[in-house]
N, C-alpha and C positions, 0 to 999 in steps of 0.2 A: 350841957348834959351829955354824957357819953355812956355807951353800952359796950361791954366787952363780951363778945360771943365766944363760946367754946367751939372750936372746929376740930374735926377729925378727917380722916381720909374720905374723899368724896364717894358717897353711895356705898361705903363698906357694909352698911346695914343689910344690903341685898345680896352680897357675895357669900351666900351660905345656903345650906339645905334647910328648908323651912320645916318646922314641926307641924303636927296635925292642926293645931289651932290657927296658925298663920295661914296654912293652905285653905282652911275653911273660910277664913276671913276674906281671902282674895277671891274665892268662888262666889261668896255673897256679894261682894262689891262689883264683881264682873257682870252680874245681872243688871245692876243699875247702869253701868257704863255702856253696855251693849244697847240697853233701852234708850239711852240718850242719843246714841249715834243714829238709831233707827228713827227717833223722833225728828231729828234735824234733817235727815235724808228725805223723809216723807215720800212723795211720789217718785223721787229720784232713785229709789232702791232698784227699780227695773233696769237702770243703766249700769248697775254694778255687777261686774262679772268676776274680776280678780281683786283680791283684798290683801293689803300688807299692814300688819301691826308693827310699828317701830317701838322698841322697848317693851317687848311682849311679856317679860317676866315669866310667870307660870303658864302663860298661854290661855288663860281662862276666858279673856274677852274675845279674842279671835275665834276660839273654839265655840263660844256662845253664838257668834254671828254665823259660823258654819252650821251649827245646829238649827238655827232659825232660817237658814238658806238665804242670807243676805249676801249673795254672791255665789260663785261656783268653785273657785280655787282660792286657797287661803295660805298665807305665809306669815310666820312670826319671826322677828329678828331681834336680837338683844346683844349688847356688848358682853354681858355675863352669859355663860353657857346655858341656853334654855333647857338643856337636858337635865340640869340639876333638879328642877322642880316641876317638869311638865309631863311626867310619866303617865298621869291620869288622863291626858287629852291626846296622846300621840297615836291613838288607834283609829283616827278618822282618815279615810283614804284621800280626802281632798285638802288635808292640812299638813304642812311641813314647817320645819323650824331651821333657822340658819343663825350661826353666831357671827356677829359683826366684829372683825378684828382690826379695822382701821377707821379713819374718820369718815369715809364715804360708805354709803350703802352699797352692798354687792349686787346691784341690779342695774339694768339698762334704763336709759331715759324713757319715761312714759310707760313703764312696765305694768302699772296697776291702775285700775279704775278708781279705787279708794285706798288712800294711804292715811293711817290714823295713828295718833299717839295719845293715849289717855293717861294723864297724871305722870307725864315724863318731863315735860318742858321745865317744870320747877326744879328739876335735878340737873339741868344742862348748863354747862359753863358758857358756851357761846350759843345763845338761843337763836339768833338770826341765821347763823351758818347751818344750824340743825334744821331750821324750818325751810331754808332754801334747798337743802339736800333732800328733804322730804318732797318738796315741790318738784324737784328734778325727776323723780321716779313716778310721779302721779300723772295719769292720763286725763283724769276728770276731777276728782274731788279729794280734798284733805279735811280731816276732822281732828281738831285739837281740843283737849279738855284739861283744865287745871283747877286746883282749889283756890278760890279767891279768899286769901287769909288776912288781907289788910282791910280793917274796918274800925269803927269807933271803939270796939271792945278789945282790939288786939293789944296785948301787952308784951313786954320784952320776953317774959318766960314762955309765952305762946310761940314766939318766933324761935326761941332756943329749942323748944320741944320739936318743932318742925325741922329745924336744922339738924337735930340729932338723927333724923331719918332721911337726911339728904336733901331737904328743900333749901336750895341756895337762892331761889328766886321767889318773890312773893308778889301777888297780884291783887288788883281790883278788876272788875269787869272792864273798866275804862283802860287801864294800863295793859291788860291782856289784849284788848282790841288794837291798841297802839302798837304793841309788839308785832302783831300779825300784819298790820298795815305797812309797817316799816321793814317787813321781811319779804316784800314782793307778793303779798297775798291780798285778794279781795274777799271780804267776809260776806257770804250770802245770808247767813243767819247766825245769831249769837244769843244764847239763852242761859239763864241760871237755873239749876236744878237742885232740889232738896234731896237728901238721902231718903231711901226707902225706910219703912219701919224696921225691916230686918237689919239694915246697917246701923240705924240708931240704937237698936236693942242689943246688938252683938256683944258689946262690952259692958252692958248694964243689965236691963231687964225688959221684958215685953211691955210692961206698964210705962216705964220711962221712955221707951222707944216710941210708943203711941203718943205720949204727951209732947215729946220733942218734935215729932213729925207734925202734930196738930198745930203747934205754935209757929214753927218755922214756915210750914207750907202756907198757913193762913196769911202770914205777913208777906210772903212772896206773891201770893195771889192779889193782895191788896195793893202792893206797890213794888214792881220789879226794880225800880231805881232805889227805893229806900231799904229794902230787905238786905241787900249785900253790904250795906253800911252798918248793919247790926249783927249779922251772923255770917259764918263761913258757908258758902254754897259752892257747888261745883259748876264751873262755867264752861260750856261747850260751844265750839264755833265750827261751822261748816264753811269751807273756803275753796277757792280756786286760784290758780296762778293769776296774778294781776295782768290786765291787758294794757296798762299804762306804759307807754314807751315802746310798745311792741311794733 
């Protein structure tokens, strides 16, 4: 059995000015993503002073962390000019944006207490080089989050739909953890998260959003190992550079 996927220029979907609906969608999703980071940091938030978001896009996630004061100084970096879509978050004095023009992040070793990339790794051609570069500029913690789109209900057309928006890597929680471990990272905590009602309802209706949330969250509470084999969840991991071989 073979499957032929339609491929286009990598991540061309994001190289544009977003319309109002797309911007609002990213703002709603950013609330979830920032919440996940805070959950896994837990008591470690007091150790975070400087924060870097890699692949910041519209800047909504790093702006939300700034708003919640998870850190004091914040930077967003993206290979696509962040200025195209971040005009609504550029007025914060402690938040700045930089365009990455080469393969390496334009920062010194250990420049940030927290370096994170939320829903970026699935777009990256060389995952391990990307993760090692993030680790280079991290002084304390790294946070990675991906959609775990491989499960019992995944079909060819589901992967094609994801590919159409630039997802060239697909994960389970186990394969995500393996990728992190083989990139020189130690995982402190890894957890699957369901979408909020607002995210579930955004493209449907409030009623459907509540129903989807109820079913998916209930299954996740019942069995953290079974649920990702049935539905797509967001998987977040808090990491540090590995001490093995140091």
